[in-house]
N, C-alpha and C positions, 0 to 999 in steps of 0.2 A: 151826107148821104144820112138817110135816118134810118135807126134802128128798127131791125125787123123781129116783133115781137115772137115769130115762131123759131127764127133762127136762135135768139136768145135762151127760147123754152129749152130745145134742142141741146145746148148746151149745158143750161142748169141741170136738166137730167141725166146726162152722160157725165159730169161730175159726180153729182150726188152717188149714182149708182158705182161710181169707181169709190167712192169712201165709204159707202156701206158695207157691212158684212153680207157676205154671200148666203149662210146660213141664217140670215135675219126672216123671220116669217113676218113681226109685225111690229110696231113702236119706234122707229127712228124718225124724228122728224127734224128737219134742218131748213132754215130761211137763207135763201142763196141770191146773192144780189151779182147781176152780170150786166157788160154793156154789150156782150155778144163776142168780144175777146177775153176779157178778165172776168175772173170769177172770184166772189168773197163769199165767206158764212159771215151773215149778221145775226143780231139778235132780234126779238121782236120789236124792240122800243126804237131802234135804228133803222126804220123801214122808209124814212122820208128821204128818195132820191131821185135829183133830177138826172142824175149820170146813166139810169140803168133801167131796167126792170127788178123787182126783188118776187121773187118765187118760192111758196111752200112747197117741200116735197115731203113725202113721207110714204112708209112701206104700209102696206095692209094686206094681208093674205100673201104676203110674198108678192106683190105688184105695186111698182111704183107709182103714185099720183102727184100730180102737180097743179097746182093753184097759182094763176096771177094775184099776186098781193096788192102792187101798185106799177 
């Protein structure tokens, strides 16, 4: 079964929002690798993965933004 990017994005955002402070307004950025089931926070240099998708999640003005990196 092929990994659905939209499901993977939803998992990444849910995880990101669970670890960030609820009072944070701006400034929290994490790179999150997910295969749809498992989630791993990675650094910017280790973003070459064929096992899933890497998303850059960040908070700006109390809103979560999510960008597909690879």
